[in-house]
Structure formats: C-alpha cells, structure tokens
C-alpha positions as CSV (number, residue, x, y, z in Angstrom):
1,M,-11.4,9.7,-10.0
2,S,-14.9,8.3,-10.7
3,Y,-15.9,4.7,-10.0
4,R,-16.1,4.0,-13.9
5,S,-12.6,5.4,-14.6
6,A,-11.1,3.4,-11.6
7,V,-12.6,0.2,-12.8
8,T,-11.2,0.7,-16.4
9,L,-7.8,1.5,-14.9
10,L,-7.6,-1.8,-13.2
11,H,-6.6,-4.8,-15.4
12,G,-6.3,-8.0,-13.4
13,P,-6.9,-9.2,-9.9
14,M,-6.3,-7.2,-6.8
15,T,-3.1,-8.4,-5.2
16,Q,-3.2,-6.6,-1.7
17,L,-5.6,-5.3,0.8
18,A,-4.1,-2.8,3.3
19,W,-5.1,-1.3,6.7
20,V,-3.8,1.8,8.4
21,V,-3.3,1.0,12.1
22,D,-2.1,2.9,15.2
23,D,-0.6,-0.3,16.9
24,I,0.8,-2.8,14.5
25,E,1.3,-5.4,17.1
26,S,-2.4,-5.5,18.2
27,A,-3.5,-5.3,14.6
28,E,-1.4,-8.5,13.8
29,H,-3.4,-10.3,16.3
30,D,-6.9,-8.7,15.5
31,I,-6.9,-8.7,11.7
32,R,-7.3,-12.4,10.8
33,P,-9.9,-13.4,8.2
34,A,-12.3,-16.0,9.6
35,G,-11.2,-19.5,9.1
36,S,-7.6,-18.5,8.1
37,S,-4.3,-18.2,9.9
38,V,-2.1,-15.4,8.8
39,R,1.6,-15.5,9.5
40,W,2.7,-11.8,9.7
41,T,6.2,-10.7,8.8
42,R,6.9,-7.3,10.3
43,L,9.3,-4.7,8.7
44,A,10.1,-2.0,11.1
45,D,11.1,1.6,10.4
46,I,10.8,1.8,6.6
47,H,12.2,5.1,5.6
48,F,10.8,7.0,2.6
49,E,12.9,9.9,1.6
50,P,12.1,13.1,-0.3
51,E,14.4,12.1,-3.2
52,T,12.1,9.0,-3.8
53,C,8.7,9.9,-2.4
54,G,6.1,12.7,-2.7
55,V,2.8,13.4,-1.0
56,R,0.3,15.7,-2.8
57,G,3.0,17.1,-5.1
58,V,5.5,17.8,-2.3
59,P,8.6,15.8,-1.5
60,A,8.0,13.6,1.6
61,D,10.1,12.2,4.4
62,F,8.4,9.6,6.6
63,V,8.9,6.4,8.4
64,I,6.4,3.5,8.8
65,H,6.2,0.0,10.1
66,V,4.7,-2.7,7.8
67,S,3.5,-6.2,8.4
68,L,2.8,-8.5,5.5
69,G,0.8,-11.7,5.5
70,Y,-1.1,-13.8,3.1
71,V,-4.6,-15.4,2.7
72,G,-4.0,-17.6,-0.3
73,D,-2.4,-15.3,-3.0
74,L,-3.9,-12.2,-1.5
75,Q,-1.3,-10.1,0.3
76,L,-2.5,-8.3,3.5
77,E,-0.6,-5.3,4.6
78,L,-0.7,-3.5,7.9
79,I,0.8,0.1,8.0
80,Q,1.5,2.0,11.1
81,P,2.9,5.6,10.6
82,V,5.9,6.4,12.8
83,R,6.9,9.8,11.8
84,G,6.3,12.4,9.1
85,E,3.2,13.4,7.2
86,N,1.7,11.1,4.5
87,I,-1.8,9.7,3.4
88,Y,-1.5,7.1,6.3
89,T,-1.3,9.8,9.0
90,E,-4.1,11.6,7.2
91,H,-6.3,8.5,7.3
92,L,-5.7,8.0,11.0
93,A,-6.5,11.6,11.8
94,A,-9.7,11.6,9.6
95,H,-11.0,8.1,10.2
96,G,-9.0,6.3,12.7
97,P,-7.6,2.8,12.0
98,G,-9.2,0.9,9.1
99,L,-9.2,-0.3,5.6
100,H,-6.9,2.1,3.5
101,H,-6.4,0.7,0.0
102,G,-6.7,-2.0,-2.5
103,C,-3.5,-2.7,-4.6
104,W,-3.1,-3.9,-8.2
105,E,0.3,-4.7,-9.8
106,V,1.1,-3.2,-13.2
107,D,3.9,-4.0,-15.7
108,D,4.5,-0.3,-16.3
109,L,3.6,2.1,-13.7
110,D,4.0,5.2,-15.8
111,A,1.9,3.9,-18.6
112,A,-0.8,2.8,-16.1
113,L,-0.9,6.2,-14.5
114,G,-1.1,8.1,-17.8
115,D,-2.1,11.7,-17.0
116,R,-3.4,10.9,-13.5
117,T,-1.7,12.6,-10.7
118,P,-1.1,10.3,-7.7
119,V,-1.8,11.7,-4.2
120,Q,1.3,9.8,-3.0
121,H,4.0,8.1,-5.0
122,G,7.5,6.7,-4.5
123,S,10.0,4.0,-4.8
124,M,12.0,1.7,-2.5
125,A,14.8,-0.9,-2.6
126,G,16.6,1.0,-5.2
127,G,13.5,1.2,-7.5
128,E,12.7,-2.5,-7.2
129,L,9.2,-1.3,-5.9
130,R,7.4,1.8,-7.4
131,F,4.0,2.8,-6.2
132,A,1.3,5.4,-6.7
133,Y,-1.8,6.0,-4.8
134,L,-4.9,7.4,-6.4
135,E,-7.9,8.9,-4.9
136,H,-11.3,7.8,-6.2
137,D,-15.0,7.3,-5.3
138,V,-15.1,3.5,-5.2
139,P,-17.2,2.8,-2.0
140,G,-15.3,1.2,1.0
141,I,-11.7,1.6,-0.1
142,P,-10.4,5.2,0.2
143,F,-7.4,4.7,-2.3
144,L,-6.2,2.6,-5.1
145,E,-2.6,1.7,-5.3
146,L,-0.7,0.7,-8.4
147,V,2.6,-1.0,-7.9
148,Q,5.4,-2.0,-10.2
149,V,7.4,-4.9,-8.8
150,G,11.0,-5.7,-9.8
151,P,12.5,-9.2,-9.7
152,M,14.3,-8.8,-6.4
153,M,11.0,-7.5,-4.8
154,R,9.2,-10.4,-6.4
155,A,11.5,-12.9,-4.9
156,F,11.2,-11.2,-1.5
157,F,7.4,-11.4,-1.7
158,D,7.5,-15.1,-2.9
159,D,9.7,-16.0,0.1
160,L,7.3,-14.6,2.6
161,P,5.6,-17.3,4.7
162,R,2.1,-18.3,3.5
C-alpha cells in the first residue's frame, strides 16, 4: 500500500501506538514518554486461534503477552510473542524490538478494508474486538492496524488506569 492510499484510508486520529518487544516487563519500565507516567496493565497469554485469526492468508494459532497504558487519550501497547508464528515474531526476527504499528479505530472494519487484503487479521472476546493489519510504505511505522471495537471492549478500555 502506498503512502497516499494509506493516508486516504485513515479517517480520524490515531488511537494507539504499539511496540513489539522480547521482554515485556523490561519494556514496561523502558517505554515511558518523557514527562509522563504510564501505568501499564498486563494481559498475559492471550491466545489467538485458527478459527478467529489468520496470518498471510493462513489460519494462525499463537499466544502473546500484551501491556496497555495511556498517555492522554493515546493508548500505548507492548506485544511480546510467546508462541506461534505471526507478524510480531516476523518483526522481532527481521528488526528486533521496536515500533510496530499505529492503530486507527473504524466503525465498520469490512467497509474500511474494502478490497485490501490484511497481512494479519482476527477477532477476540467473542468478536468484541476485530482487527486487521495492513502493510504499507509509510516511513517509520511498519504496519497500520484497523480495529473495530464493540461496547464491552470499549468499556474495558475506558476502565483501564490513565
């Protein structure tokens, strides 16, 4: 996806910045924007199953640890792969730990994707959160993530410490 098509795809503010890390506990201490205090909430062993997730067109089965924190309204996410192949393990193998994606919320994921084929997609919490990652050539951020958030996940995010 070109820079121009990536920009026209995104309507609204970025809601999240995410890093892939190899040690989530260390990253929780290291990734703190200057002048801010981030209170991390760790979610261990999140399992994505082949029935609800795919990577590069193939059903995927993997586990990750996630930590979520906020700087103002911007959600920060740390992702540590635990097992299985996915775009997070690919990123670590190719680049090591680092910035992985920017995320934008959409009202209708299918409509936002149109005919674009995501490199990784899935859902969790009974479909309360649906996501799709797109490759592009926007400098500095390897992937764009589009996410559709249901009311239960919205309440979960709103209850996280800020």
